[in-house]
Each structure stands twice: as C-alpha cells, then as structure tokens.
C-alpha positions in Angstrom: 0.1 -0.1 0.0 1.2 3.4 -0.9 2.2 6.0 1.8 -0.5 8.6 3.2 -0.1 12.1 1.5 -0.8 15.0 4.0 -2.2 18.1 3.0 -2.6 21.1 4.8 -6.1 22.1 2.8 -8.6 19.7 1.1 -11.4 21.5 -0.9 -14.6 19.4 -1.4 -16.0 20.4 -4.4 -14.5 22.3 -7.5 -17.4 24.8 -8.3 -17.3 28.5 -8.2 -16.3 28.7 -4.5 -14.0 25.2 -4.4 -11.6 26.1 -7.3 -11.1 29.7 -6.1 -10.4 28.6 -2.3 -7.8 25.8 -3.4 -6.2 28.3 -5.8 -6.0 30.8 -3.0 -4.7 28.1 -0.6 -2.0 27.0 -3.2 -1.1 30.7 -3.7 -0.5 31.0 0.0 1.8 28.1 0.2 0.0 25.5 1.3 0.0 22.2 0.3 -3.7 21.7 -1.4 -5.8 19.3 -2.8 -9.5 19.7 -4.4 -11.6 16.9 -4.5 -14.4 16.7 -7.4 -16.7 13.8 -8.1 -17.0 14.6 -11.8 -15.9 17.1 -14.0 -13.9 20.3 -12.7 -15.9 23.3 -12.2 -18.9 21.6 -10.4 -22.4 21.9 -11.0 -22.8 25.5 -11.9 -20.2 25.5 -14.5 -21.1 22.0 -16.2 -24.8 21.2 -15.7 -26.5 23.6 -13.1 -26.8 26.9 -14.1 -30.4 28.3 -15.0 -29.3 30.6 -18.3 -27.9 27.6 -19.7 -31.0 25.3 -18.8 -33.2 27.8 -20.4 -31.0 28.2 -23.7 -30.8 24.2 -23.9 -34.7 23.9 -23.4 -35.5 26.5 -26.0 -33.4 24.8 -28.5 -35.1 21.4 -27.7 -38.2 22.9 -28.2 -37.7 24.5 -31.4 -36.3 21.2 -32.7 -39.4 19.6 -31.6 -41.5 22.2 -33.6 -39.4 21.9 -36.6 -40.1 18.0 -36.9 -43.5 17.9 -35.9 -44.5 17.5 -39.2 -42.7 14.1 -39.3 -45.2 12.9 -36.6 -48.2 14.2 -38.4 -48.7 17.4 -36.3 -49.2 20.8 -38.0 -47.9 23.7 -36.2 -48.9 27.1 -37.1 -46.6 30.3 -37.2 
C-alpha cells in the first residue's frame, strides 16, 4: 500500500467557490488538494446554471416544432 499523503487544505468540490479556495490556498503556500466527483468546475459550470438550462430547453423545443410534421402534427406560425 502506498504512503498516505498529508495536505494542509483539502477542498471538497470544484465549483465557483471550491476552485477559488483551492487556488488561493496554494498561492499562500499551503499543500492543497481539490476533490471533485465529476468534472472540474462543479455543478454550476457544467450542468446547473439557469441561463444554460433555459437556452438548452428552448433549443430542444424549437427542434421538436421543426420536426412536428414528421409525426403528423401541424404547427401554426
């Protein structure tokens, strides 16, 4: 088994607050680890921001309307 690694600071989550905290701790000379279960950037950057969700949903609905005729549905202007 490998030797344990000791850190001064361990930041859980790399969202908007986490990555800033990890960078600042490292700038201050602390041995720092940042733990993230998925992609760096966390929920806000990758999946959760409301403007992104709204834009994606609007694009999805536009696509549905553009292909409605394929399913026998007539959509007015």
